[in-house]
VOBAKE-218052 format. One record per residue (C-alpha): y negated, x, z; residue number from 1. Coordinates in steps of 0.25 Angstrom, whole numbers, plus 5000, padded with zeros to 4 digits. Example, Ala and Ser with C-alpha at 12.3 -4.5 7.8 and 13.67 -1.06 7.14 Angstrom:
<site north="5018" east="5049" up="5031" k="1"/>
<site north="5004" east="5055" up="5029" k="2"/>
end
This chain:
<site north="5441" east="5137" up="5147" k="1"/>
<site north="5429" east="5143" up="5142" k="2"/>
<site north="5427" east="5133" up="5132" k="3"/>
<site north="5427" east="5122" up="5143" k="4"/>
<site north="5417" east="5129" up="5151" k="5"/>
<site north="5407" east="5129" up="5140" k="6"/>
<site north="5408" east="5114" up="5138" k="7"/>
<site north="5407" east="5112" up="5153" k="8"/>
<site north="5394" east="5121" up="5153" k="9"/>
<site north="5388" east="5113" up="5140" k="10"/>
<site north="5391" east="5100" up="5148" k="11"/>
<site north="5383" east="5105" up="5160" k="12"/>
<site north="5372" east="5109" up="5152" k="13"/>
<site north="5371" east="5096" up="5144" k="14"/>
<site north="5372" east="5088" up="5157" k="15"/>
<site north="5359" east="5096" up="5163" k="16"/>
<site north="5351" east="5094" up="5150" k="17"/>
<site north="5356" east="5079" up="5152" k="18"/>
<site north="5351" east="5079" up="5166" k="19"/>
<site north="5338" east="5086" up="5164" k="20"/>
<site north="5332" east="5075" up="5155" k="21"/>
<site north="5337" east="5062" up="5163" k="22"/>
<site north="5324" east="5056" up="5168" k="23"/>
<site north="5315" east="5063" up="5158" k="24"/>
<site north="5315" east="5056" up="5145" k="25"/>
<site north="5324" east="5046" up="5139" k="26"/>
<site north="5334" east="5051" up="5129" k="27"/>
<site north="5328" east="5042" up="5118" k="28"/>
<site north="5314" east="5051" up="5119" k="29"/>
<site north="5322" east="5063" up="5114" k="30"/>
<site north="5314" east="5070" up="5102" k="31"/>
<site north="5321" east="5066" up="5088" k="32"/>
<site north="5328" east="5078" up="5081" k="33"/>
<site north="5320" east="5088" up="5073" k="34"/>
<site north="5307" east="5095" up="5076" k="35"/>
<site north="5293" east="5096" up="5072" k="36"/>
<site north="5291" east="5103" up="5060" k="37"/>
<site north="5279" east="5113" up="5062" k="38"/>
<site north="5272" east="5113" up="5048" k="39"/>
<site north="5257" east="5116" up="5046" k="40"/>
<site north="5249" east="5103" up="5043" k="41"/>
<site north="5238" east="5104" up="5033" k="42"/>
<site north="5224" east="5097" up="5036" k="43"/>
<site north="5213" east="5093" up="5026" k="44"/>
<site north="5201" east="5101" up="5032" k="45"/>
<site north="5196" east="5115" up="5032" k="46"/>
<site north="5201" east="5125" up="5040" k="47"/>
<site north="5188" east="5125" up="5049" k="48"/>
<site north="5191" east="5110" up="5051" k="49"/>
<site north="5205" east="5111" up="5054" k="50"/>
<site north="5204" east="5123" up="5063" k="51"/>
<site north="5194" east="5115" up="5072" k="52"/>
<site north="5203" east="5103" up="5072" k="53"/>
<site north="5215" east="5112" up="5076" k="54"/>
<site north="5207" east="5118" up="5088" k="55"/>
<site north="5203" east="5104" up="5092" k="56"/>
<site north="5218" east="5099" up="5091" k="57"/>
<site north="5223" east="5110" up="5100" k="58"/>
<site north="5212" east="5108" up="5110" k="59"/>
<site north="5215" east="5094" up="5111" k="60"/>
<site north="5229" east="5099" up="5116" k="61"/>
<site north="5222" east="5105" up="5129" k="62"/>
<site north="5231" east="5117" up="5126" k="63"/>
<site north="5223" east="5130" up="5128" k="64"/>
<site north="5221" east="5139" up="5117" k="65"/>
<site north="5225" east="5153" up="5117" k="66"/>
<site north="5218" east="5158" up="5104" k="67"/>
<site north="5211" east="5151" up="5091" k="68"/>
<site north="5208" east="5159" up="5079" k="69"/>
<site north="5201" east="5151" up="5068" k="70"/>
<site north="5201" east="5163" up="5059" k="71"/>
<site north="5217" east="5164" up="5060" k="72"/>
<site north="5218" east="5150" up="5061" k="73"/>
<site north="5227" east="5151" up="5074" k="74"/>
<site north="5226" east="5142" up="5087" k="75"/>
<site north="5235" east="5148" up="5098" k="76"/>
<site north="5237" east="5141" up="5112" k="77"/>
<site north="5241" east="5146" up="5124" k="78"/>
<site north="5256" east="5145" up="5128" k="79"/>
<site north="5257" east="5133" up="5137" k="80"/>
<site north="5267" east="5127" up="5147" k="81"/>
<site north="5268" east="5112" up="5149" k="82"/>
<site north="5274" east="5105" up="5159" k="83"/>
<site north="5272" east="5092" up="5167" k="84"/>
<site north="5266" east="5094" up="5181" k="85"/>
<site north="5268" east="5080" up="5184" k="86"/>
<site north="5276" east="5068" up="5178" k="87"/>
<site north="5265" east="5064" up="5168" k="88"/>
<site north="5256" east="5075" up="5163" k="89"/>
<site north="5261" east="5088" up="5156" k="90"/>
<site north="5252" east="5101" up="5158" k="91"/>
<site north="5250" east="5113" up="5150" k="92"/>
<site north="5248" east="5126" up="5157" k="93"/>
<site north="5248" east="5141" up="5152" k="94"/>
<site north="5258" east="5147" up="5162" k="95"/>
<site north="5272" east="5143" up="5165" k="96"/>
<site north="5272" east="5132" up="5175" k="97"/>
<site north="5276" east="5135" up="5189" k="98"/>
<site north="5289" east="5129" up="5195" k="99"/>
<site north="5279" east="5121" up="5203" k="100"/>
<site north="5272" east="5115" up="5192" k="101"/>
<site north="5283" east="5112" up="5185" k="102"/>
<site north="5290" east="5105" up="5196" k="103"/>
<site north="5287" east="5091" up="5191" k="104"/>
<site north="5288" east="5094" up="5176" k="105"/>
<site north="5294" east="5085" up="5167" k="106"/>
<site north="5293" east="5090" up="5153" k="107"/>
<site north="5303" east="5082" up="5144" k="108"/>
<site north="5294" east="5071" up="5140" k="109"/>
<site north="5283" east="5082" up="5135" k="110"/>
<site north="5294" east="5091" up="5129" k="111"/>
<site north="5300" east="5079" up="5121" k="112"/>
<site north="5286" east="5075" up="5116" k="113"/>
<site north="5284" east="5089" up="5110" k="114"/>
<site north="5298" east="5094" up="5106" k="115"/>
<site north="5311" east="5092" up="5099" k="116"/>
<site north="5324" east="5098" up="5104" k="117"/>
<site north="5336" east="5102" up="5098" k="118"/>
<site north="5348" east="5093" up="5100" k="119"/>
<site north="5355" east="5096" up="5113" k="120"/>
<site north="5369" east="5089" up="5115" k="121"/>
<site north="5369" east="5083" up="5125" k="122"/>
<site north="5359" east="5078" up="5128" k="123"/>
<site north="5348" east="5079" up="5116" k="124"/>
<site north="5337" east="5084" up="5126" k="125"/>
<site north="5331" east="5097" up="5131" k="126"/>
<site north="5333" east="5101" up="5146" k="127"/>
<site north="5321" east="5097" up="5156" k="128"/>
<site north="5310" east="5108" up="5153" k="129"/>
<site north="5300" east="5112" up="5165" k="130"/>
<site north="5289" east="5115" up="5155" k="131"/>
<site north="5286" east="5119" up="5142" k="132"/>
<site north="5279" east="5131" up="5135" k="133"/>
<site north="5270" east="5127" up="5122" k="134"/>
<site north="5264" east="5136" up="5112" k="135"/>
<site north="5255" east="5131" up="5101" k="136"/>
<site north="5248" east="5138" up="5089" k="137"/>
<site north="5240" east="5132" up="5077" k="138"/>
<site north="5239" east="5138" up="5064" k="139"/>
<site north="5227" east="5133" up="5055" k="140"/>
<site north="5227" east="5138" up="5041" k="141"/>
<site north="5218" east="5135" up="5029" k="142"/>
<site north="5224" east="5130" up="5017" k="143"/>
<site north="5212" east="5126" up="5008" k="144"/>
<site north="5198" east="5123" up="5011" k="145"/>
<site north="5201" east="5109" up="5014" k="146"/>
<site north="5216" east="5111" up="5020" k="147"/>
<site north="5221" east="5117" up="5033" k="148"/>
<site north="5234" east="5118" up="5039" k="149"/>
<site north="5238" east="5118" up="5055" k="150"/>
<site north="5251" east="5123" up="5060" k="151"/>
<site north="5254" east="5120" up="5075" k="152"/>
<site north="5265" east="5129" up="5081" k="153"/>
<site north="5269" east="5122" up="5095" k="154"/>
<site north="5281" east="5128" up="5102" k="155"/>
<site north="5287" east="5122" up="5115" k="156"/>
<site north="5296" east="5130" up="5124" k="157"/>
<site north="5303" east="5122" up="5135" k="158"/>
<site north="5306" east="5128" up="5149" k="159"/>
<site north="5317" east="5123" up="5158" k="160"/>
<site north="5319" east="5132" up="5169" k="161"/>
<site north="5320" east="5146" up="5174" k="162"/>
<site north="5334" east="5147" up="5169" k="163"/>
<site north="5332" east="5141" up="5155" k="164"/>
<site north="5318" east="5146" up="5154" k="165"/>
<site north="5312" east="5142" up="5139" k="166"/>
<site north="5323" east="5136" up="5131" k="167"/>
<site north="5317" east="5139" up="5117" k="168"/>
<site north="5307" east="5131" up="5109" k="169"/>
<site north="5307" east="5117" up="5108" k="170"/>
<site north="5303" east="5110" up="5094" k="171"/>
<site north="5291" east="5104" up="5092" k="172"/>
<site north="5291" east="5089" up="5091" k="173"/>
<site north="5277" east="5089" up="5085" k="174"/>
<site north="5269" east="5082" up="5095" k="175"/>
<site north="5259" east="5093" up="5098" k="176"/>
<site north="5258" east="5097" up="5083" k="177"/>
<site north="5255" east="5083" up="5079" k="178"/>
<site north="5245" east="5081" up="5089" k="179"/>
<site north="5237" east="5093" up="5085" k="180"/>
<site north="5238" east="5089" up="5069" k="181"/>
<site north="5233" east="5075" up="5072" k="182"/>
<site north="5222" east="5081" up="5081" k="183"/>
<site north="5218" east="5090" up="5069" k="184"/>
<site north="5219" east="5078" up="5059" k="185"/>
<site north="5210" east="5069" up="5067" k="186"/>
<site north="5200" east="5080" up="5069" k="187"/>
<site north="5198" east="5082" up="5055" k="188"/>
<site north="5198" east="5068" up="5051" k="189"/>
<site north="5187" east="5066" up="5061" k="190"/>
<site north="5179" east="5077" up="5055" k="191"/>
<site north="5181" east="5071" up="5041" k="192"/>
<site north="5176" east="5058" up="5046" k="193"/>
<site north="5164" east="5064" up="5052" k="194"/>
<site north="5160" east="5071" up="5039" k="195"/>
<site north="5161" east="5058" up="5031" k="196"/>
<site north="5151" east="5052" up="5041" k="197"/>
<site north="5141" east="5062" up="5038" k="198"/>
<site north="5131" east="5057" up="5026" k="199"/>
<site north="5128" east="5066" up="5016" k="200"/>
<site north="5114" east="5071" up="5016" k="201"/>
<site north="5106" east="5066" up="5005" k="202"/>
<site north="5103" east="5075" up="4993" k="203"/>
<site north="5091" east="5085" up="4993" k="204"/>
<site north="5080" east="5079" up="4987" k="205"/>
<site north="5072" east="5086" up="4974" k="206"/>
<site north="5060" east="5095" up="4975" k="207"/>
<site north="5048" east="5090" up="4967" k="208"/>
<site north="5040" east="5103" up="4970" k="209"/>
<site north="5028" east="5099" up="4980" k="210"/>
<site north="5027" east="5109" up="4990" k="211"/>
<site north="5026" east="5104" up="5005" k="212"/>
<site north="5031" east="5113" up="5018" k="213"/>
<site north="5039" east="5107" up="5028" k="214"/>
<site north="5044" east="5117" up="5039" k="215"/>
<site north="5059" east="5117" up="5044" k="216"/>
<site north="5063" east="5116" up="5058" k="217"/>
<site north="5074" east="5123" up="5066" k="218"/>
<site north="5085" east="5120" up="5076" k="219"/>
<site north="5094" east="5126" up="5087" k="220"/>
<site north="5108" east="5127" up="5085" k="221"/>
<site north="5115" east="5114" up="5086" k="222"/>
<site north="5102" east="5107" up="5090" k="223"/>
<site north="5094" east="5096" up="5082" k="224"/>
<site north="5082" east="5095" up="5092" k="225"/>
<site north="5068" east="5100" up="5088" k="226"/>
<site north="5065" east="5114" up="5092" k="227"/>
<site north="5050" east="5116" up="5097" k="228"/>
<site north="5048" east="5126" up="5086" k="229"/>
<site north="5050" east="5115" up="5077" k="230"/>
<site north="5040" east="5105" up="5082" k="231"/>
<site north="5028" east="5111" up="5077" k="232"/>
<site north="5035" east="5112" up="5062" k="233"/>
<site north="5039" east="5098" up="5063" k="234"/>
<site north="5024" east="5095" up="5066" k="235"/>
<site north="5020" east="5103" up="5053" k="236"/>
<site north="5030" east="5096" up="5045" k="237"/>
<site north="5025" east="5082" up="5050" k="238"/>
<site north="5011" east="5085" up="5048" k="239"/>
<site north="5014" east="5090" up="5034" k="240"/>
<site north="5021" east="5076" up="5032" k="241"/>
<site north="5010" east="5067" up="5037" k="242"/>
<site north="5000" east="5075" up="5028" k="243"/>
<site north="5010" east="5072" up="5016" k="244"/>
<site north="5014" east="5058" up="5018" k="245"/>
<site north="5019" east="5058" up="5003" k="246"/>
<site north="5031" east="5067" up="5007" k="247"/>
<site north="5043" east="5063" up="5015" k="248"/>
<site north="5053" east="5073" up="5021" k="249"/>
<site north="5067" east="5077" up="5021" k="250"/>
<site north="5073" east="5084" up="5033" k="251"/>
<site north="5085" east="5092" up="5031" k="252"/>
<site north="5093" east="5096" up="5043" k="253"/>
<site north="5101" east="5109" up="5044" k="254"/>
<site north="5111" east="5116" up="5053" k="255"/>
<site north="5116" east="5130" up="5053" k="256"/>
<site north="5131" east="5132" up="5048" k="257"/>
<site north="5138" east="5132" up="5061" k="258"/>
<site north="5146" east="5119" up="5064" k="259"/>
<site north="5153" east="5109" up="5056" k="260"/>
<site north="5147" east="5102" up="5043" k="261"/>
<site north="5147" east="5088" up="5050" k="262"/>
<site north="5141" east="5093" up="5063" k="263"/>
<site north="5130" east="5101" up="5056" k="264"/>
<site north="5127" east="5089" up="5047" k="265"/>
<site north="5124" east="5081" up="5059" k="266"/>
<site north="5116" east="5092" up="5067" k="267"/>
<site north="5108" east="5093" up="5053" k="268"/>
<site north="5104" east="5079" up="5053" k="269"/>
<site north="5101" east="5078" up="5068" k="270"/>
<site north="5090" east="5090" up="5065" k="271"/>
<site north="5084" east="5082" up="5053" k="272"/>
<site north="5083" east="5069" up="5061" k="273"/>
<site north="5077" east="5076" up="5073" k="274"/>
<site north="5066" east="5082" up="5063" k="275"/>
<site north="5064" east="5069" up="5057" k="276"/>
<site north="5062" east="5062" up="5070" k="277"/>
<site north="5052" east="5073" up="5075" k="278"/>
<site north="5044" east="5070" up="5061" k="279"/>
<site north="5044" east="5056" up="5064" k="280"/>
<site north="5038" east="5058" up="5078" k="281"/>
<site north="5027" east="5066" up="5070" k="282"/>
<site north="5023" east="5053" up="5063" k="283"/>
<site north="5032" east="5056" up="5050" k="284"/>
<site north="5037" east="5042" up="5045" k="285"/>
<site north="5052" east="5042" up="5046" k="286"/>
<site north="5053" east="5037" up="5032" k="287"/>
<site north="5048" east="5049" up="5027" k="288"/>
<site north="5059" east="5059" up="5032" k="289"/>
<site north="5073" east="5060" up="5028" k="290"/>
<site north="5082" east="5068" up="5038" k="291"/>
<site north="5096" east="5073" up="5032" k="292"/>
<site north="5105" east="5084" up="5036" k="293"/>
<site north="5109" east="5096" up="5028" k="294"/>
<site north="5120" east="5101" up="5038" k="295"/>
<site north="5123" east="5116" up="5040" k="296"/>
<site north="5117" east="5125" up="5030" k="297"/>
<site north="5113" east="5141" up="5027" k="298"/>
<site north="5102" east="5136" up="5018" k="299"/>
<site north="5091" east="5143" up="5026" k="300"/>
<site north="5099" east="5155" up="5030" k="301"/>
<site north="5112" east="5161" up="5028" k="302"/>
<site north="5121" east="5168" up="5037" k="303"/>
<site north="5126" east="5165" up="5052" k="304"/>
<site north="5116" east="5172" up="5060" k="305"/>
<site north="5108" east="5163" up="5071" k="306"/>
<site north="5096" east="5165" up="5062" k="307"/>
<site north="5102" east="5159" up="5050" k="308"/>
<site north="5108" east="5148" up="5058" k="309"/>
<site north="5094" east="5145" up="5064" k="310"/>
<site north="5088" east="5144" up="5050" k="311"/>
<site north="5098" east="5134" up="5046" k="312"/>
<site north="5096" east="5125" up="5058" k="313"/>
<site north="5084" east="5118" up="5053" k="314"/>
<site north="5078" east="5105" up="5047" k="315"/>
<site north="5072" east="5106" up="5034" k="316"/>
<site north="5060" east="5098" up="5028" k="317"/>
<site north="5059" east="5093" up="5014" k="318"/>
<site north="5047" east="5086" up="5009" k="319"/>
<site north="5050" east="5075" up="5001" k="320"/>
<site north="5040" east="5067" up="4992" k="321"/>
<site north="5043" east="5053" up="4988" k="322"/>
<site north="5040" east="5047" up="4975" k="323"/>
<site north="5044" east="5059" up="4966" k="324"/>
<site north="5059" east="5056" up="4964" k="325"/>
<site north="5070" east="5053" up="4973" k="326"/>
<site north="5071" east="5064" up="4984" k="327"/>
<site north="5061" east="5072" up="4979" k="328"/>
<site north="5057" east="5084" up="4988" k="329"/>
<site north="5045" east="5094" up="4988" k="330"/>
<site north="5048" east="5108" up="4988" k="331"/>
<site north="5045" east="5115" up="5002" k="332"/>
<site north="5043" east="5128" up="5008" k="333"/>
<site north="5054" east="5135" up="5016" k="334"/>
<site north="5052" east="5140" up="5029" k="335"/>
<site north="5063" east="5153" up="5028" k="336"/>
end
């Protein structure tokens, strides 16, 4: 008798599962067997580049970050709850939705998109959940100076009702993980393309040992405009160049060490171009001036103090005397 009772209860439960799926998603859309094998993915890029791309990938999920530690390589997101407040748009919140909020929730389409399920016979589908608890953590690990791995830990916990509660953890289908990896890959690819578009600065000219003093000018953080204190210095430099028409000048733009290589190359080039434009306005022929970028440097001051940063945010003027050999330069006096 007990044997038949067990069969009867099993049949009733199977019918409950089947009825809960009607009208949600066709059976043909049930996820295939298996689950996403959560292995670290190795990217070609420095730790700093991959870390930055990973943070960007997480931010595009529109999911609030609980903690990120670049030194430890960990990005932890807040535990979130996903439900469908209407019949079209899913919503992420950070406390369990109320009964009123989940009244019209239809979660199976979203759950099928992100999850695999064990075989349930019959039918091969999960019960109808009311909302889903999700957890997400990224681990970024340096392998070598040019290779970095990223591991994504994504957990999905469907909630059914107050009697069943959370019925274990569903296995990931890989939708979230792959979207993160694809975003990281796209970000790194764009950065590599940007680097390839920046021309290499010309080689430094050779000194020929003729003294001529041109003074440097300085810039504010992340700025390329001419400061008031630089105007008289540029006026003196222009006067020296007018009095020595046999000399041309190479203008070298510099930046402090904060920021990426490519950004500082562009910033330093803008500073050199601004100084050149100012000299042209002071009647120095453009053909006598070459403006180049040297990017970020510690050449003029070492360390990470504001004073050191200021000394490295500069435009440096190198006198050039044509006719004495390709790229020949005079010696010059420093201003430090």
